[in-house]
C-alpha positions, 0 to 999 in steps of 0.5 A: 103806902111806903114809897122807894124813890125813883132813881134815874142817871141825874135825878131822883123822884121821891115822895114831898116833904113839908121841908121842900115848901121854901124850894117849890115856891120859888120854881112852881111859883113861877109864871112861866111854869103856871103858864105851860102846865094845866093846873098849877095856879098862879100867884102860887101861895103859901096856902097853896103848898101846903095843900099840895102838899096834904093832897099829895099825903094824901094821894100816895096813901089811897094809891090814886095819884103820884106826886113826885119831887123831882130831884137832881141826884145826889144834891137833893135841890128840887128841880121839879115835879112829875106824877100819876094821876090814877085811875085803878079801874080802868088800869090808866094813868093822867102822866104831868110834870113839870120843870123849873125855868132855872132847869129848863133845857137839861133833858129833866122832863124827858128823863123823869117823865120816862121814869114815872111811865116806866114805873107806871107799867112795870111796877104799878101794872098799868094798861095805858098811859097818857098826857096832853100839854097846851098847844102853844107849849112845844117843849112838851110835845118833844118831851111826849114824843121823846119818850115813846107817845103818839100822838092822838088829837087836839081837844078845841077849846079844852080847857080855861086858862085865865079867861081864855079857852086852849086847844089840847095835843092828847097823846097815850101808849098802851103799855106793849108800845113799850116792849121790844119788838120780836127780831124780824118784825 
């Protein structure tokens, strides 16, 4: 499947390429990044990076996920990643994102997540997009609220990360949540 990169004011979201590995390793490999995500291992090895690249290309080809590199527009400097794990039978997807530590605090996660949600609803025709975050990651909660997701509850002890069971806060939205409200309502 050919993918046209998504553009935002400051970012480009494009397919990962093997040439991204040298920049990817120190960003995604940071313990602080892995600690705030559900599926990024730590340490993140060269083998993990190569498997990641292969998986993103296979997922793009078969349409069950869209994981994109988040790069600074103009310079193509990798600063993070964003994706949708798609369940086509239910027209829904799980949103995920990460931003490298040197780029934290600039609003890039919000900008990338918003672009992914818009693409999911407008281009992929999804009905629902949902996301979760570990409860000790309030920055992710702020991102999800800013992009219009609604808090849907807490899954207690839902994941085992680094030998500890962690709670997840769940958020979601449906396509009609993004439609303009008619005047007079």
